[in-house]
Each structure stands twice: as structure tokens, then as C-alpha cells.
Kinemage of the C-alpha trace (Angstrom):
@kinemage 1
@onewidth
@group {chain A} dominant
@subgroup {mainchain}
@vectorlist {calphas} color= white
{ca unk a 1} P 0.000 0.000 0.000
{ca unk a 2} L 2.949 2.338 0.670
{ca unk a 3} L 3.857 2.236 -2.996
{ca unk a 4} L 0.263 3.105 -3.936
{ca unk a 5} L 0.263 6.059 -1.550
{ca unk a 6} L 3.427 7.353 -3.163
{ca unk a 7} L 1.811 7.043 -6.602
{ca unk a 8} L -1.234 8.933 -5.357
{ca unk a 9} L 1.051 11.629 -3.994
{ca unk a 10} L 2.816 11.915 -7.349
{ca unk a 11} L -0.492 12.118 -9.233
{ca unk a 12} L -1.709 14.827 -6.850
{ca unk a 13} L 1.495 16.785 -7.394
{ca unk a 14} L 1.320 16.492 -11.181
{ca unk a 15} L -2.347 17.525 -11.341
{ca unk a 16} L -1.756 20.484 -9.023
{ca unk a 17} L 1.150 21.643 -11.172
{ca unk a 18} L -0.734 21.290 -14.478
{ca unk a 19} L -3.960 22.901 -13.282
{ca unk a 20} L -2.095 25.598 -11.366
{ca unk a 21} L -0.124 26.549 -14.466
{ca unk a 22} L -3.295 26.554 -16.557
{ca unk a 23} L -5.022 28.729 -13.938
{ca unk a 24} L -2.182 31.276 -14.093
{ca unk a 25} L -2.484 31.560 -17.875
{ca unk a 26} L -6.279 31.711 -17.750
{ca unk a 27} L -6.425 34.286 -14.941
{ca unk a 28} L -4.140 36.724 -16.747
{ca unk a 29} L -5.673 36.093 -20.167
{ca unk a 30} L -9.241 36.694 -18.960
{ca unk a 31} L -8.246 39.686 -16.763
{ca unk a 32} L -10.001 38.250 -13.721
{ca unk a 33} L -8.815 39.852 -10.475
{ca unk a 34} L -10.463 37.093 -8.442
{ca unk a 35} L -8.530 34.491 -10.422
{ca unk a 36} L -5.247 36.305 -9.863
{ca unk a 37} L -5.931 36.737 -6.157
{ca unk a 38} L -6.737 33.044 -5.855
{ca unk a 39} L -3.516 31.874 -7.494
{ca unk a 40} L -1.620 32.090 -4.199
{ca unk a 41} L -3.771 29.282 -2.775
{ca unk a 42} L -2.921 27.020 -5.702
{ca unk a 43} L 0.753 27.946 -5.370
{ca unk a 44} L 0.791 27.151 -1.652
{ca unk a 45} L -0.913 23.858 -2.408
{ca unk a 46} L 1.812 22.957 -4.863
{ca unk a 47} L 4.540 23.718 -2.294
{ca unk a 48} L 2.793 21.587 0.332
{ca unk a 49} L 2.354 18.720 -2.125
{ca unk a 50} L 6.059 18.860 -3.010
{ca unk a 51} L 6.954 18.641 0.675
{ca unk a 52} L 4.601 15.770 1.440
{ca unk a 53} L 5.699 13.784 -1.621
{ca unk a 54} L 9.369 14.221 -0.693
{ca unk a 55} L 8.589 13.084 2.846
{ca unk a 56} L 6.744 10.065 1.464
{ca unk a 57} L 9.879 9.102 -0.425
{ca unk a 58} L 11.966 9.443 2.743
{ca unk a 59} L 9.583 7.231 4.698
{ca unk a 60} L 9.538 4.666 1.888
{ca unk a 61} L 13.359 4.574 1.904
{ca unk a 62} L 13.279 4.102 5.676
{ca unk a 63} L 10.797 1.243 5.372
{ca unk a 64} L 12.899 -0.537 2.762
{ca unk a 65} L 16.021 0.012 4.863
{ca unk a 66} L 14.426 -1.692 7.873
{ca unk a 67} L 13.252 -4.601 5.719
{ca unk a 68} L 16.785 -5.051 4.433
{ca unk a 69} L 18.126 -4.911 7.987
{ca unk a 70} L 15.660 -7.588 9.110
{ca unk a 71} L 16.712 -9.823 6.214
{ca unk a 72} L 20.359 -9.429 7.150
{ca unk a 73} L 19.545 -10.331 10.739
{ca unk a 74} L 17.886 -13.528 9.591
{ca unk a 75} L 20.652 -14.642 7.242
{ca unk a 76} L 23.879 -13.479 8.921
{ca unk a 77} L 22.997 -12.924 12.552
{ca unk a 78} L 22.975 -9.590 14.332
{ca unk a 79} L 26.258 -9.657 16.250
{ca unk a 80} L 28.333 -7.847 13.630
{ca unk a 81} L 25.586 -5.361 12.857
{ca unk a 82} L 25.488 -3.963 16.367
{ca unk a 83} L 29.194 -3.119 16.359
{ca unk a 84} L 28.391 0.117 14.533
{ca unk a 85} L 26.205 3.031 15.546
{ca unk a 86} L 22.508 3.210 14.763
{ca unk a 87} L 23.137 6.186 12.474
{ca unk a 88} L 25.386 4.005 10.326
{ca unk a 89} L 22.895 1.147 10.328
{ca unk a 90} L 19.865 3.335 9.509
{ca unk a 91} L 20.989 6.342 7.412
{ca unk a 92} L 17.556 6.671 5.785
{ca unk a 93} L 15.885 6.866 9.181
{ca unk a 94} L 18.331 9.534 10.294
{ca unk a 95} L 17.716 11.514 7.092
{ca unk a 96} L 13.962 11.398 7.693
{ca unk a 97} L 14.353 12.469 11.333
{ca unk a 98} L 16.609 15.386 10.395
{ca unk a 99} L 14.166 16.410 7.680
{ca unk a 100} L 11.258 16.477 10.144
{ca unk a 101} L 13.315 18.175 12.861
{ca unk a 102} L 14.783 21.023 10.837
{ca unk a 103} L 13.352 21.299 7.323
{ca unk a 104} L 9.637 20.972 8.132
{ca unk a 105} L 9.614 23.757 10.775
{ca unk a 106} L 11.691 25.951 8.456
{ca unk a 107} L 9.277 25.317 5.624
{ca unk a 108} L 6.347 26.185 7.893
{ca unk a 109} L 7.903 29.548 8.733
{ca unk a 110} L 8.596 30.158 5.031
{ca unk a 111} L 4.955 29.459 4.128
{ca unk a 112} L 3.775 31.840 6.862
{ca unk a 113} L 6.089 34.594 5.609
{ca unk a 114} L 4.957 33.980 2.031
{ca unk a 115} L 1.293 34.216 3.012
{ca unk a 116} L 1.862 37.400 5.022
{ca unk a 117} L 3.934 39.015 2.270
{ca unk a 118} L 1.487 38.196 -0.498
{ca unk a 119} L -1.490 39.327 1.589
{ca unk a 120} L 0.199 42.663 2.332
{ca unk a 121} L 1.205 43.213 -1.304
{ca unk a 122} L -2.148 42.085 -2.680
{ca unk a 123} L -4.100 44.369 -0.345
{ca unk a 124} L -2.173 47.398 -1.585
{ca unk a 125} L -2.458 46.259 -5.202
{ca unk a 126} L -6.238 45.899 -5.024
{ca unk a 127} L -6.554 49.341 -3.451
{ca unk a 128} L -4.889 50.917 -6.497
{ca unk a 129} L -5.912 48.707 -9.400
{ca unk a 130} L -8.583 49.743 -11.883
{ca unk a 131} L -10.760 46.686 -12.611
{ca unk a 132} L -10.027 45.662 -16.205
{ca unk a 133} L -12.633 44.503 -18.665
{ca unk a 134} L -13.067 40.744 -18.521
{ca unk a 135} L -12.144 38.831 -21.671
{ca unk a 136} L -14.383 35.906 -22.623
{ca unk a 137} L -15.741 35.445 -19.090
{ca unk a 138} L -17.999 32.544 -20.067
{ca unk a 139} L -15.066 30.511 -21.408
{ca unk a 140} L -12.980 31.325 -18.332
{ca unk a 141} L -15.965 30.429 -16.125
{ca unk a 142} L -16.279 27.008 -17.760
{ca unk a 143} L -12.560 26.263 -17.476
{ca unk a 144} L -12.310 27.337 -13.831
{ca unk a 145} L -15.363 25.184 -13.174
{ca unk a 146} L -13.607 22.246 -14.800
{ca unk a 147} L -10.491 22.863 -12.680
{ca unk a 148} L -12.696 22.934 -9.577
{ca unk a 149} L -14.314 19.614 -10.470
{ca unk a 150} L -10.998 17.832 -11.087
{ca unk a 151} L -9.411 19.157 -7.885
{ca unk a 152} L -12.526 18.329 -5.858
{ca unk a 153} L -12.714 14.724 -7.057
{ca unk a 154} L -9.005 14.161 -6.523
{ca unk a 155} L -9.098 15.850 -3.125
{ca unk a 156} L -12.070 13.789 -1.919
{ca unk a 157} L -10.408 10.592 -3.136
{ca unk a 158} L -7.142 11.456 -1.359
{ca unk a 159} L -9.019 12.398 1.820
{ca unk a 160} L -10.841 9.066 1.742
{ca unk a 161} L -7.626 7.093 1.281
{ca unk a 162} L -5.950 9.119 4.040
{ca unk a 163} L -8.792 8.294 6.429
{ca unk a 164} L -9.073 4.594 5.547
{ca unk a 165} L -5.327 3.918 5.517
{ca unk a 166} L -4.415 6.413 8.266
{ca unk a 167} L -2.018 8.015 5.772
{ca unk a 168} L -1.080 11.235 7.554
{ca unk a 169} L 0.984 12.590 4.645
{ca unk a 170} L -2.017 12.499 2.300
{ca unk a 171} L -4.119 14.698 4.600
{ca unk a 172} L -2.453 18.079 3.898
{ca unk a 173} L -2.374 17.287 0.178
{ca unk a 174} L -6.079 16.413 0.208
{ca unk a 175} L -6.883 19.579 2.156
{ca unk a 176} L -5.062 21.831 -0.297
{ca unk a 177} L -6.597 20.079 -3.297
{ca unk a 178} L -10.058 20.716 -1.853
{ca unk a 179} L -9.115 24.307 -1.026
{ca unk a 180} L -7.985 24.798 -4.623
{ca unk a 181} L -11.291 23.340 -5.806
{ca unk a 182} L -13.294 25.795 -3.697
{ca unk a 183} L -11.174 28.718 -4.894
{ca unk a 184} L -11.687 27.774 -8.549
{ca unk a 185} L -15.413 27.315 -7.969
{ca unk a 186} L -15.763 30.773 -6.396
{ca unk a 187} L -13.745 32.328 -9.252
{ca unk a 188} L -16.038 30.579 -11.729
{ca unk a 189} L -19.092 31.930 -9.899
{ca unk a 190} L -17.701 35.482 -9.954
{ca unk a 191} L -17.104 35.193 -13.697
{ca unk a 192} L -20.633 33.893 -14.187
{ca unk a 193} L -21.976 36.978 -12.400
{ca unk a 194} L -20.374 39.383 -14.907
{ca unk a 195} L -22.673 38.604 -17.895
{ca unk a 196} L -25.644 38.763 -15.510
{ca unk a 197} L -24.970 42.408 -14.710
{ca unk a 198} L -22.697 42.107 -11.690
{ca unk a 199} L -19.222 42.995 -13.055
{ca unk a 200} L -17.955 44.119 -9.637
{ca unk a 201} L -18.336 40.615 -8.277
{ca unk a 202} L -14.863 39.847 -9.641
{ca unk a 203} L -13.053 42.459 -7.550
{ca unk a 204} L -15.220 41.763 -4.493
{ca unk a 205} L -14.142 38.123 -4.579
{ca unk a 206} L -10.516 39.241 -4.952
{ca unk a 207} L -10.903 41.297 -1.767
{ca unk a 208} L -12.418 38.313 0.050
{ca unk a 209} L -9.567 36.004 -1.027
{ca unk a 210} L -7.038 38.562 0.196
{ca unk a 211} L -8.832 39.017 3.498
{ca unk a 212} L -8.940 35.256 4.097
{ca unk a 213} L -5.247 34.994 3.256
């Protein structure tokens, strides 16, 4: 099952990257301020998915290392193996522990600083920007809706697997996939409001995204 979880993590990462890149192009092409303001959530999701996938690989290496150690114990006996330190016997375990001890807290601080910096910059940008005319809002609405559907289905699937298999490293990925789905859905709704006579819905949603951030 560990191998399957790693495949799911890789699929999540690839989908987040592809849809995030497509959302960047679409947001700037269609001139949607809500779409641009929501890109930070997709970007943060990609960073979190990279971290969790890398940690999955570390834990998989540690698991294989312990299996190899157990096989050596069975075939050659353990006397010679305990003449060296645990760090030499289990380098993959030590790498995973160091990663969780130093890199994960550092990454958490980096994400916090990134969120704070983008929120501060985006608040000032929205206060000065003149809302541009939306380009092909119905097409952009349909595409953002499609992005929302794909992210939602993948996020719900990952959340279900994380719950059934107690896979802790799939939980943050599933959460950010679902968050990305909700962001894309709200952007799609704001674009749908423009042809109905509510063109300011786009900038209002951008303000809401910034406030939440």
C-alpha cells in the first residue's frame, strides 16, 4: 500500500502543477482579479504537495532500509551489525528524522512569511488597481469550473484514502486540493456573475480572497 500512496502523492502533485499553471495563464488572459488573487492558494498547495511527496519518499526509503536490515539479521545474525552506531545502520531513518526536525519547521515559517507578504502586497495592489474589462468570461468560467471539479474529485479521493489507511501525509495534500477546488469554484461563480450584470463581483471576490489569506 505504501507504494500506492506514493503514486497517489505523485499524481496529486502532477495535477496540481498542471492545473495551477493553466489557472495562471487563464487568470491573466481573462483579466479576472479574483482568479489572480486566488492563485496564491494554488501555489501554496503545490509547495505543500512537493513537501509531502518528498517526505513520502523518505519514509519509503526508511521502510525498505528496515526490511533489508531484518533480512540481514535472519541470514547473517545480528552480532556484527550492532558493532556500529545506529546512524550508520539506519541512514535513511536519520535523514527522515533530520528532515522532520529542521526542514519541516523551516518550511512552515517560510509558508507563513509567504502568506503574510502576499497578503500585504495584494491588499495594496487591489486598493490601487482599476478593474479591467473581462475577456471571454464565459469561457474562463467554464474552465475554472472544470479545474474545480478535477481538484474536488481528486481531493475527496485522497481524503478518503488518508482516512481509511491512516495516511497522515495524504491529509495536507487532500486539504489543499479541496481548497484549490473551492477557490476555482468561487472564481467561476464570480465570472458567471459578470454577464448577468454584476461585473464588480470579480473584484469583491478578490478582496475576500485577500482578506482570508
